[in-house]
C-alpha positions, 0 to 999 in steps of 0.5 A, spaced: 553 427 326 557 433 326 562 433 331 564 440 334 570 439 338 573 445 343 580 444 346 582 450 351 587 450 356 583 453 362 578 451 367 571 453 366 565 453 371 559 448 370 554 454 369 559 457 363 560 450 360 552 449 360 551 456 357 557 455 352 554 448 349 547 451 348 550 457 344 554 452 340 548 448 338 544 454 337 549 458 333 550 451 329 543 450 327 542 458 325 548 458 321 548 452 318 541 451 317 540 445 320 536 442 326 541 440 332 538 433 334 544 430 331 550 434 333 555 432 338 559 437 342 566 436 346 569 441 350 576 439 353 579 442 358 587 442 359 592 445 363 596 451 361 602 448 358 598 442 354 596 446 348 599 451 344 598 455 338 604 458 334 602 465 334 601 465 342 606 465 348 607 459 352 601 458 357 597 463 354 590 461 354 588 458 347 582 455 344 583 450 338 576 448 334 576 442 330 569 442 326 567 435 323 561 437 318 557 434 313 560 437 306 556 442 302 556 449 305 560 454 301 566 457 304 562 463 307 557 459 311 563 456 314 567 462 315 560 465 318 560 459 323 568 460 325 567 467 326 561 466 331 565 461 335 571 466 335 566 471 339 563 466 343 569 463 346 572 470 347 566 472 351 565 466 355 572 463 356 575 470 355 580 467 350 583 472 345 580 472 338 588 472 336 589 466 340 583 461 337 584 456 331 578 453 327 579 447 322 574 444 318 573 437 316 568 435 311 565 429 310 559 426 306 553 425 310 553 417 310 560 418 314 555 420 320 551 414 323 547 414 329 543 408 331 537 410 327 540 411 321 546 414 317 545 421 315 544 424 308 548 429 305 546 436 307 540 440 304 538 447 307 534 447 313 534 439 314 532 435 319 537 429 319 533 425 324 526 425 320 525 423 313 523 430 312 527 436 310 
């Protein structure tokens, strides 16, 4: 189950959060060529001084993204996803693109478990919660 984690140091309205989560899922499905019924998204809001990125000033707005995904995608796909999230965060949260950082962690499919089953390794256009890809 991919876990897409976003940490920001500002407060966001419920309406923007809902738009953000749905956009995160749509972008992930489109770019990573997969269904999104198995994808988890976390959005953590911190106070100004509780997040830092070396290239920013203290208390500047930042977004740190940790994207746990199944292995198998080429660097171009991961870069496309990161870039799409840079734009989304900038547009919805008004956090500059220079104030964002993405880390990918790749796992074998079998490292992701839901109550129904563990996941298979990624293949293009898969639907991990069904037996068909």
